[in-house]
Every structure is written in structure tokens, then in C-alpha cells.
C-alpha positions as CSV (number, residue, x, y, z in Angstrom):
1,M,-12.8,-28.4,22.4
2,S,-11.6,-26.1,19.3
3,N,-8.2,-27.3,17.5
4,K,-8.1,-23.8,16.6
5,R,-4.4,-21.5,17.5
6,T,-3.9,-19.9,20.5
7,I,-1.5,-16.9,19.1
8,P,0.7,-16.2,22.2
9,T,0.8,-13.2,24.3
10,S,4.5,-12.8,22.4
11,E,3.5,-12.6,19.0
12,L,-0.2,-10.6,19.0
13,I,0.8,-8.0,21.6
14,I,-2.6,-6.3,22.9
15,N,-2.6,-3.1,25.3
16,G,-3.7,-3.0,28.6
17,D,-7.0,-1.2,27.3
18,G,-7.9,-3.8,24.9
19,S,-6.0,-2.2,21.7
20,V,-3.3,-4.2,19.2
21,F,0.0,-2.6,20.4
22,H,0.8,-0.5,17.7
23,L,-1.6,1.0,16.0
24,H,-3.5,1.2,19.5
25,L,-7.0,-0.1,18.0
26,R,-9.6,-1.8,19.6
27,P,-11.9,-4.4,17.1
28,E,-14.8,-2.2,17.8
29,Q,-13.3,1.1,16.4
30,L,-12.5,-0.5,12.6
31,A,-14.1,0.0,10.1
32,D,-14.7,-2.3,6.8
33,R,-13.3,0.5,4.4
34,V,-10.1,1.3,5.6
35,F,-8.5,4.5,3.3
36,L,-5.2,4.4,3.8
37,V,-2.7,7.3,3.8
38,G,1.8,7.4,4.5
39,D,1.4,10.8,6.4
40,P,-0.4,11.2,9.8
41,A,-1.2,14.6,9.0
42,R,-2.9,13.5,6.1
43,V,-5.6,11.3,8.2
44,D,-6.9,15.0,9.5
45,M,-6.8,16.4,5.8
46,V,-9.0,13.3,4.7
47,A,-11.3,13.3,7.9
48,S,-12.0,16.9,7.3
49,R,-14.8,15.4,4.6
50,F,-16.3,13.3,7.4
51,D,-20.0,14.3,8.7
52,S,-18.8,12.5,11.6
53,I,-16.1,10.7,13.7
54,E,-16.0,8.3,16.1
55,C,-12.5,8.1,17.0
56,N,-9.4,9.3,16.8
57,V,-6.2,7.8,18.0
58,S,-2.7,8.5,17.5
59,S,0.2,6.0,17.9
60,R,3.8,6.7,16.7
61,E,3.4,7.7,13.1
62,F,0.4,5.8,13.3
63,H,-2.8,7.9,13.3
64,T,-6.1,6.7,12.6
65,I,-10.1,8.4,12.3
66,T,-13.0,6.3,12.2
67,G,-16.2,8.6,11.2
68,S,-19.0,8.6,8.6
69,Y,-18.7,10.1,5.3
70,K,-21.8,10.1,3.3
71,G,-23.4,7.5,5.0
72,K,-20.6,5.0,5.0
73,R,-18.7,3.9,7.7
74,I,-14.5,4.9,7.4
75,S,-11.5,4.6,8.7
76,I,-8.5,6.5,7.5
77,V,-4.8,5.0,8.4
78,S,-2.0,6.5,8.2
79,H,1.2,3.9,8.1
80,G,4.1,6.1,7.7
81,I,6.8,5.6,5.2
82,G,8.1,2.3,3.9
83,T,7.0,-1.6,3.4
84,D,8.7,-2.4,6.4
85,N,5.6,-0.2,8.5
86,I,2.6,-1.8,5.7
87,D,3.8,-4.8,7.4
88,I,2.9,-3.7,11.0
89,V,-0.3,-1.9,9.8
90,L,-2.0,-4.5,7.4
91,N,-1.2,-7.7,10.3
92,E,-2.5,-5.1,13.2
93,L,-5.7,-4.8,10.2
94,D,-6.5,-8.1,9.7
95,A,-5.8,-9.4,13.5
96,L,-8.8,-6.8,14.5
97,A,-10.7,-7.7,11.9
98,N,-10.1,-12.2,12.7
99,I,-8.9,-12.3,15.8
100,D,-11.0,-12.9,19.0
101,F,-8.6,-10.9,21.4
102,E,-10.4,-12.7,24.6
103,T,-9.4,-15.7,22.9
104,R,-6.5,-15.2,21.1
105,Q,-8.1,-17.5,18.4
106,E,-9.0,-16.8,15.1
107,K,-13.0,-16.3,14.2
108,D,-15.2,-18.9,13.0
109,T,-16.2,-16.2,10.2
110,F,-13.9,-14.3,7.9
111,R,-14.1,-10.7,7.7
112,Q,-13.2,-9.3,4.4
113,L,-11.5,-5.5,4.7
114,T,-11.4,-2.9,1.4
115,L,-8.3,-1.5,1.9
116,V,-6.7,2.1,-0.9
117,R,-4.1,3.6,-0.2
118,V,-3.5,7.0,-1.5
119,G,-0.2,8.2,-2.0
120,T,2.3,10.4,-4.1
121,S,4.7,8.9,-6.5
122,G,7.2,9.8,-9.5
123,G,6.3,9.0,-12.5
124,L,8.3,6.8,-15.1
125,Q,7.2,7.6,-18.3
126,D,5.9,10.2,-21.0
127,E,2.5,9.6,-20.1
128,T,2.8,9.9,-16.3
129,P,3.6,13.5,-15.9
130,I,3.5,15.3,-12.7
131,G,-0.8,15.8,-11.6
132,T,-1.4,12.5,-13.3
133,Y,-3.2,9.7,-10.9
134,V,-2.5,6.3,-11.0
135,A,-3.3,3.1,-9.8
136,A,-1.0,0.0,-9.2
137,E,-2.7,-2.4,-11.6
138,H,0.2,-4.5,-10.5
139,S,2.4,-4.2,-7.8
140,I,6.3,-4.7,-8.4
141,G,8.2,-5.0,-5.2
142,F,12.1,-3.8,-4.9
143,D,11.4,-5.1,-1.2
144,G,11.2,-8.6,0.0
145,V,8.8,-8.9,2.7
146,I,6.3,-11.3,1.4
147,Y,9.0,-13.7,1.0
148,F,8.8,-14.1,5.0
149,Y,5.1,-15.8,4.6
150,S,4.6,-19.3,3.0
151,D,2.4,-19.6,-0.3
152,T,3.8,-16.5,-2.5
153,A,3.4,-18.4,-5.3
154,R,-0.1,-18.7,-5.6
155,I,-0.6,-14.5,-5.7
156,R,2.7,-13.7,-7.6
157,N,2.5,-13.3,-11.3
158,R,6.0,-15.6,-11.8
159,A,6.0,-14.9,-15.7
160,F,6.3,-10.8,-14.9
161,E,8.4,-11.5,-13.0
162,E,11.1,-13.2,-15.1
163,A,10.2,-10.8,-17.7
164,L,11.9,-8.2,-15.0
165,I,14.8,-10.4,-14.2
166,S,15.1,-10.9,-17.8
167,Q,15.0,-7.3,-19.3
168,L,16.0,-5.5,-16.4
169,D,19.5,-7.4,-16.5
170,W,18.6,-7.8,-12.6
171,K,22.1,-6.6,-10.9
172,I,21.2,-6.1,-7.3
173,E,22.4,-9.3,-5.9
174,G,20.0,-11.3,-3.0
175,L,16.7,-9.3,-3.8
176,R,14.4,-10.6,-6.2
177,P,11.6,-8.0,-7.6
178,Y,8.0,-9.7,-6.9
179,V,4.4,-9.0,-8.9
180,V,1.1,-8.8,-7.5
181,A,-2.3,-7.7,-8.8
182,A,-4.6,-5.6,-7.1
183,D,-7.9,-6.7,-5.9
184,K,-9.5,-6.8,-10.0
185,S,-13.2,-5.5,-8.4
186,L,-11.3,-2.4,-6.6
187,I,-9.6,-1.9,-9.6
188,Q,-13.0,-1.5,-11.3
189,Q,-14.6,0.1,-8.3
190,I,-11.9,2.9,-7.9
191,C,-10.7,3.9,-11.3
192,Q,-12.6,5.7,-13.8
193,D,-11.1,7.4,-17.1
194,D,-9.7,9.9,-14.5
195,I,-7.0,7.2,-13.1
196,L,-4.8,5.8,-15.0
197,R,-4.0,1.9,-14.4
198,G,-0.7,1.6,-14.2
199,N,2.4,-0.5,-12.8
200,T,4.1,0.2,-9.9
201,I,7.4,-0.2,-8.5
202,A,7.4,-0.1,-4.5
203,A,11.2,0.6,-3.9
204,N,12.7,-0.2,0.0
205,G,14.1,3.4,0.2
206,F,13.5,6.7,-1.3
207,Y,17.3,7.2,-2.2
208,G,19.5,4.4,-3.9
209,P,16.9,1.8,-4.4
210,Q,14.9,4.5,-6.6
211,G,18.0,5.8,-9.0
212,R,18.5,8.5,-7.2
213,Q,22.2,9.5,-6.6
214,L,23.8,11.7,-4.1
215,R,27.2,11.1,-2.3
216,L,27.3,7.2,-2.5
217,P,27.6,5.1,-6.4
218,L,24.5,2.5,-7.6
219,Q,24.8,-0.8,-7.8
220,D,23.3,-0.1,-10.9
221,P,23.5,2.9,-12.4
222,K,20.9,2.5,-15.7
223,L,18.1,0.5,-13.8
224,N,15.6,3.5,-14.3
225,E,16.8,4.0,-17.8
226,K,16.3,-0.3,-18.5
227,I,12.8,0.2,-16.3
228,Q,11.9,3.0,-18.4
229,G,12.4,0.5,-21.8
230,F,10.7,-2.9,-20.3
231,N,7.7,-3.9,-21.4
232,F,6.1,-7.6,-20.7
233,E,2.6,-8.6,-23.0
234,G,1.7,-4.7,-22.8
235,Y,2.0,-3.6,-18.9
236,R,5.4,-1.1,-18.8
237,L,7.2,0.4,-15.5
238,T,4.8,3.7,-14.7
239,N,5.8,5.2,-11.2
240,Y,7.8,4.3,-7.8
241,E,6.6,4.9,-4.5
242,M,7.5,2.9,-1.2
243,E,4.4,0.9,-0.1
244,S,1.8,-0.8,-2.8
245,S,3.5,-4.4,-3.0
246,S,3.4,-5.8,0.3
247,L,-0.2,-4.3,0.7
248,A,-1.3,-6.5,-2.3
249,G,1.0,-9.3,-1.4
250,L,-0.2,-9.4,2.1
251,A,-4.1,-8.3,1.4
252,A,-4.2,-11.0,-1.7
253,L,-2.6,-13.7,1.3
254,M,-5.5,-12.9,3.3
255,G,-8.3,-12.6,1.5
256,H,-9.1,-8.7,2.2
257,R,-9.3,-6.5,-1.4
258,A,-6.3,-3.8,-1.7
259,M,-4.8,-1.4,-4.0
260,T,-3.0,1.6,-4.4
261,V,-3.6,5.0,-6.6
262,C,-1.1,7.5,-6.2
263,C,-0.8,11.0,-7.6
264,I,2.5,12.3,-9.2
265,I,4.7,14.4,-7.9
266,A,8.1,13.8,-9.4
267,G,8.7,13.3,-13.6
268,R,11.7,10.8,-12.6
269,K,12.3,10.6,-16.4
270,A,11.5,14.7,-17.2
271,Q,13.7,15.3,-13.6
272,N,11.1,17.8,-12.5
273,M,9.4,18.1,-9.6
274,N,6.4,19.6,-7.5
275,T,6.7,20.1,-3.8
276,D,3.3,22.0,-3.6
277,Y,1.0,19.2,-4.6
278,K,-1.8,19.7,-1.9
279,G,-4.2,20.5,-4.6
280,S,-3.9,17.5,-6.9
281,I,-3.8,15.0,-3.4
282,E,-6.9,16.6,-2.0
283,G,-9.2,15.9,-5.3
284,L,-7.5,12.5,-5.4
285,I,-8.9,12.2,-2.2
286,D,-12.0,13.2,-2.9
287,L,-11.9,11.2,-5.7
288,V,-11.3,7.9,-3.8
289,L,-14.1,8.8,-0.9
290,E,-16.6,9.1,-3.3
291,R,-15.7,5.4,-4.9
292,I,-14.9,3.3,-1.9
């Protein structure tokens, strides 16, 4: 008799067609290589490079195409905006790979996924102007998602976190930044001289959490200024986006390889913006497809 935990139907929700609840994917539709994007429409942009397509599934903001690119089987999955959506996507991708949907128990053999998120971002330094490609060697979470899971200390850089609290004179009550490194072998695989290795902040919002002020005043109006001056053992904070921390954190806890690489489309220090960034993001897509 198995001593494995049987996961209740309320915890792992499986649709009537055998697909997982939000993504609407069945286990056999998921490739080991996963190309993650925020915008559901960007899935079609990436898939236009494929040699063949085996499935095309859409549900809410989650759009997946699995197919073949130069002999590599790849799933492109859109996750929408925010670390909360990453929590949904990572858990469901891991379930598809590592839980038997018939028995609702963890499989005997672990299946490791390789996950590369390609997104857009705001640069925080002079060396990250518009058009730069920046990989998150470290992800700094301003979101709190991984604190709902146990044993996070083994994947976090506590010294980096203490430096953030100290140097930023952290004033956001009830939220502690966390730091997780991307998978080193994947960074090595994807990054060459055309991609800067950076340290990316994942904020839990687009406006106030990234220091943008419209009508509401900010709790710490000088936070971005302090971020731009931060330095820990030579690591500077290079860019803002909204998903890398929970991707890096959850993947590390689960045992998957994951990283985020972004195209800079806004200069937060220079206060400029490129809204016509299609060509730049397509260049990054091509690089990642070749290297994933």
C-alpha cells in the first residue's frame, strides 16, 4: 500500500476533459522546455517560428501552444501579469509534470522542466538603457508569494536581503524583500555577450510598487533613488518587472530550472519610454528559441 498523499479534488482541480483547472492543459500536451510570456497574443508571435504545432489551447489569460522548433519540442505559455499568476502557472505546470492525474499522487520519477520567461522591463541604471536585454541572475521579490511556502531559507540569499533592508532603509510595512538566484546552468546556457546579467526587482504592482506616482502619494518617494544607488558585493539592481521572483523562487523549491530575461522598454532613471518595442522583443525571442 502506498504511503503517498492523495491530493484532494479541491486542491488539484482537474477539468472533465482531464486538463488542469486554469491552463486547460493535459499532461501529454506539456513539453520539457517551456517558453513563458506575459501577453497571450505573444504566444502566437513566438509560435510563428515553429516548424510544426501539435496543440493550441486558450483559457482566460493563459494561452499555450506546444510544437517543434528545429527539432526541439517546446511549450509556449502565457501567464498574464503579476507574481500571483506565476503561482498559478508554476503549480499547474509542475502538477502536469509530476502528479499522476489518475491517482492524484506524486509520481515516482521527478520530471524537471526548463522554464525561460521572456518579458519587458524598466531599466534602473545607465547601463540598462532602452533596447538592452537583461537576464535576472538574481530576482528580488517585492511581492511575498514564496513566504506562503515552507523551507524558503534554503533557496534565498539572506545576506543580500539584509543589505537591501539596510541600504534601502526599508519602509514598506509588512513586506520583506526576498532574493532568489536563477538556475546557474540555465543562465550559462541562455546568456552570451548580447545579454546583460543583472539583478531584477519583481514588484507586486505597476504604479506605486514601482515608484510611479499619479494621484496617490507614495509611502517612500525616495525608494527608486535608493535602489539606483544600491550595491552589494558588486551587485547592482538593474531593472523592474513583475514576475521573476516567484518564478525563480517556486521553480527552485520544486526543483525546476528557471530564469527571466527581459527587453528594457522604459528608462526609469532617464524617464523615457519606447511603446513601439516589437522589433526588440522579437530579437530576444529569436535568441531564446535558439538557446533554450
